[in-house]
C-alpha positions in Angstrom: -1.1 14.3 -23.9 -3.9 16.8 -22.4 -6.3 14.1 -21.3 -3.3 11.8 -20.3 -2.0 14.4 -17.9 -6.0 15.5 -16.7 -6.2 11.0 -15.7 -2.4 11.5 -14.2 -3.9 14.2 -11.8 -7.8 12.9 -11.4 -5.3 9.1 -10.1 -3.4 11.7 -8.0 -6.5 13.4 -6.1 -8.1 10.1 -5.8 -4.8 9.1 -4.2 -3.7 11.6 -1.8 -6.7 14.8 -1.0 -7.1 12.6 1.9 -8.7 15.0 4.5 -11.3 13.7 6.3 -13.5 13.8 9.8 -12.8 11.4 11.9 -14.2 11.2 15.3 -15.5 8.8 18.4 -16.7 9.2 21.5 -17.0 7.1 25.3 -19.4 4.6 25.0 -19.3 2.3 26.9 -18.0 -1.9 26.9 -16.4 -1.6 23.2 -16.9 2.0 21.0 -14.0 2.4 18.1 -12.5 6.2 16.7 -14.3 6.1 12.7 -12.7 7.7 9.7 -15.4 9.1 7.7 -15.9 10.9 3.8 -16.8 13.6 4.1 -17.6 13.1 0.6 -19.7 9.4 1.2 -21.0 9.5 4.8 -19.0 6.1 5.0 -17.5 4.9 8.2 -14.6 3.2 8.0 -13.7 2.4 12.1 -10.2 2.3 12.4 -9.4 1.2 15.9 -11.5 -1.1 18.7 -11.4 -1.3 22.0 -13.1 -1.7 25.1 -10.2 0.2 26.8 -9.9 4.1 27.1 -7.6 4.5 24.4 -10.5 3.7 22.6 -13.0 6.3 24.1 -11.4 9.6 22.9 -13.5 12.8 24.8 -11.3 15.7 22.3 -9.5 15.1 19.4 -7.2 17.2 17.4 -5.0 16.8 13.8 -1.2 17.9 13.5 -0.4 17.8 10.1 3.0 19.0 10.4 4.1 15.3 11.7 1.2 12.8 10.5 -0.2 12.6 14.2 -3.4 12.1 15.8 -4.1 12.8 19.7 -6.9 12.6 21.5 -7.6 12.6 25.4 -9.9 10.5 27.7 -9.6 12.7 30.9 -6.3 13.9 31.6 -4.7 11.3 29.9 -3.7 11.7 26.3 -3.3 9.5 23.5 -1.1 9.9 20.2 -1.0 7.6 17.0 0.4 8.1 13.8 -2.8 8.4 11.3 -3.3 6.1 8.9 -6.0 3.7 8.6 -5.3 1.8 11.6 -3.8 3.6 14.5 -1.9 1.8 16.9 -1.8 4.3 20.0 0.6 5.3 22.7 -0.3 6.8 26.2 2.4 10.1 26.3 0.4 10.1 30.2 -1.2 12.4 32.2 -1.4 16.2 31.2 -1.3 18.6 33.9 -1.8 22.5 35.4 -0.1 23.7 38.0 1.7 20.6 38.2 -2.1 19.0 39.2 -3.7 16.1 37.2 -6.5 17.8 34.7 -8.8 16.6 32.3 -9.9 18.9 29.1 -13.7 18.1 27.6 -12.2 19.1 23.8 -9.2 19.4 22.4 -7.2 21.4 19.2 -3.8 21.5 17.3 -2.2 25.2 16.4 1.2 26.8 16.9 3.0 22.9 17.9 1.4 23.3 20.4 -2.0 21.6 21.8 -5.1 23.4 22.6 -7.5 22.5 25.1 -11.0 23.1 27.7 -12.2 22.7 30.6 -16.0 22.5 31.6 -15.0 22.4 35.8 -13.1 25.3 36.9 -11.4 27.1 35.6 -13.1 26.7 32.5 -11.3 28.0 29.6 -8.4 27.4 26.0 -5.7 25.6 27.4 -2.3 25.6 25.4 -0.8 21.9 26.1 2.7 21.1 25.5 2.4 17.8 23.7 5.9 16.7 25.1 6.0 17.7 28.3 2.0 17.6 28.5 2.5 20.5 30.7 -1.0 23.3 30.1 -1.3 26.9 30.7 -3.6 29.9 30.5 -4.2 32.1 27.2 -7.3 32.5 27.9 -9.4 32.2 30.3 -13.1 32.8 29.1 -16.7 32.9 31.8 -18.0 30.3 32.7 -21.6 30.4 31.2 -20.0 29.5 28.2 -19.3 26.0 28.8 -17.7 25.2 25.6 -17.5 21.4 25.0 -16.3 21.0 21.4 -12.7 23.0 20.3 -11.1 22.8 17.0 -8.5 25.0 14.7 -9.0 25.3 10.8 -5.7 24.1 9.7 -6.3 26.5 6.5 -6.4 29.7 8.1 -5.4 28.8 12.1 -8.5 30.6 13.4 -10.3 28.6 16.9 -13.8 27.3 17.1 -15.7 25.7 20.0 -19.1 24.7 20.4 -20.9 26.0 23.4 -24.1 23.7 24.8 -25.4 26.7 26.9 -28.5 28.3 26.3 -27.9 31.0 28.3 -25.5 32.3 25.6 -27.2 30.5 22.4 -25.9 27.1 21.9 -23.9 26.3 19.2 -20.6 27.4 17.1 -18.8 30.6 18.8 -15.0 31.6 17.3 -12.8 32.0 20.2 -9.6 34.9 19.6 -7.6 34.0 22.0 -5.9 37.1 21.7 -8.2 39.2 21.5 -9.9 37.7 24.3 -13.2 36.8 22.8 -15.9 35.2 21.7 -18.1 35.1 18.5 -21.6 33.5 17.4 -22.2 31.6 14.2 -24.6 29.4 14.2 -26.8 28.1 16.6 -27.6 24.7 16.5 -29.6 22.6 14.1 -33.0 21.4 15.3 -33.7 20.3 18.7 -30.6 19.6 19.1 -29.2 20.3 22.5 -25.7 18.5 23.3 -22.9 18.1 20.9 -19.5 17.6 22.3 -17.4 17.5 19.2 -16.7 19.2 16.8 -13.7 19.9 13.7 -13.3 22.5 11.4 -12.0 22.3 7.5 -11.5 24.7 4.7 -14.5 26.7 5.8 -16.8 24.0 6.8 -18.0 22.8 10.3 -18.9 20.1 11.0 -20.5 19.5 14.8 -20.2 15.8 16.3 -23.2 14.7 18.1 -22.6 12.0 21.5 -25.0 9.7 20.4 -26.7 6.8 20.2 -27.5 6.6 16.5 -30.8 5.6 17.1 -31.9 8.6 19.1 -28.1 11.2 17.4 -29.3 9.8 13.8 -26.6 13.0 12.4 -23.6 14.4 12.0 -24.3 18.1 10.7 -21.9 20.2 7.8 -22.1 24.1 8.5 -21.0 27.7 7.1 -18.5 29.3 8.8 -18.9 32.3 7.0 -22.8 31.8 6.5 -23.8 30.0 9.6 -25.9 27.9 7.2 -26.2 24.9 7.7 -25.3 22.5 4.4 -25.7 19.0 4.5 -25.9 16.0 6.9 -23.6 12.8 7.5 -24.5 9.5 9.8 -23.3 9.0 12.9 -21.4 5.6 12.9 -22.4 6.0 17.0 -23.9 3.0 18.2 -23.7 4.1 22.2 -24.3 7.3 24.2 -21.6 9.0 24.6 -20.6 11.7 27.5 -18.0 12.9 25.5 -17.0 12.7 22.0 -14.9 14.1 19.7 -14.3 15.4 16.2 -10.9 16.2 14.5 -9.8 16.7 9.9 -7.1 14.7 9.6 -5.2 15.8 5.9 -4.0 11.6 5.3 -0.3 12.5 6.0 1.8 15.9 6.3 2.3 15.2 2.1 -0.6 15.4 1.4 -2.5 17.3 -1.8 -5.2 19.1 -0.6 -8.9 18.5 -2.8 -8.6 20.7 -6.3 -11.7 21.8 -7.3 -12.9 20.8 -10.9 -11.7 24.3 -12.3 -8.0 23.9 -10.9 -8.2 20.5 -13.4 -9.6 22.1 -15.9 -8.3 24.6 -16.6 -4.6 22.8 -16.3 -5.7 20.2 -19.2 -6.8 23.4 -21.4 -3.3 24.1 -21.0 
């Protein structure tokens, strides 16, 4: 009976623990949005086109509605998250009634968060229905955050900065306290990393590509600031911008369970 229970649990994990990395860049020609299995590093294209809707600058995931959002410049797209995306053009984002673009996106409390690399550099909150943006934290322009994400397991907001004057690397951004905290530098000789996804205390640094020159993405432990892994980049062309997000595989998906949890269940 216990063995059957353990097999059932393992089967549930195999089908529902689908928290995986989604990435894209804005390379010229044909581009793809990829699903990456962070355990194996295998990348699977889930949408491919030569149009702007396959070339993300920023990306974010809403687990409550299983919606993947991404943008190209000022235009916001969405799709129910699955292994075959069906993009919908939601329209143009605005700030103070003017068209505005964002270089990175995150999602928290029912709203998108975005950053810009031109005036005014800030964290913006974007209503995913009206597409109207408001400023929530105007940080010093020396940071130039090109990567942004919220760890859905903690609600903490993180950004990646390419700017050497402030130290290139990963920062926590506290919009309530209006502060930034340095956590980890870029690995090796990397100077340009524009995509970020964070989940369960791990930060995924997504490089622009191509994978002939930027071979890997990098995995960092947020708590220690140490690099703990790499994942092969699937990008075949060079992007000016790139994006990452973590998708659970559905609003009712089960988060990954450790072997210790399984063993404890088996021993009951």
